[in-house]
N, C-alpha and C positions, 0 to 999 in steps of 0.2 A: 516273199516279195523280192523283186529284183533289187540288187544293191544300188543300181542306178536311180531308183526311185528316191532313195534317201538323199542322193546328191541333188535331185530335182527339187525336193522339198526344202533342203538347206538353201539352195540358190534362191528359191522363191521367197523364203522367209527373210533372207539377208537383203534381198532387193526391196522388200516391204519395210525393212528396218525393224523386224520383229525378232524377239529372242525368247521363244516359249521354253518351258521346262522340258527336260528330256522325256517325261511322261506324256506331255502334250504333243511333243514332236512324234512320238511313237503312234499316238492316236491319229495324227494327221497323215502319217505314212499309210496306216490301214485304210483310212478314208480315200486317200489318193489311189491306192490299189483298186478299191471298189469302183471308183470313178472311172479309171482307165478300162476296167473290164466292161462297164456299161457303154463306154465310148466304142469299144471294139464291136459290140452288138449293133450299135447305130451305124457304124461304118460298113458293117457287113450286110446291112439291109439292101435288098435288091429292089430299087425303086424304078427301074427302067427309065422311062421318060417323064416320070412324075416330077413336078416342080415342088420343091420343099420350101415352105414358108418359114420365116424367122420369127414366128409368134406362136403363142399358146392360147387356145380357146377352150376353156373347160366345157364339159358336156352340158352343164346347166345353161350356160349362155347360148349354146348352139340350139338347144331345145326351144328357146324363146324367139329365135330368129324366124321371120316368115319364110315359107318355102320360095325357092327361086322362080 
């Protein structure tokens, strides 16, 4: 993991007023790294002129909607 990620995590925790144990901090660093990797995939998506909505509609609820 990038050493800068540790600084990011420390800054976020300090801003939130949290002081987790070193073991918890290491877990957060791992999660942060995974999160950033997933964001890279999203940012790399070629959406052309597609409009991106800021909501999530699970497959089950879309199946219940009437056709347009």
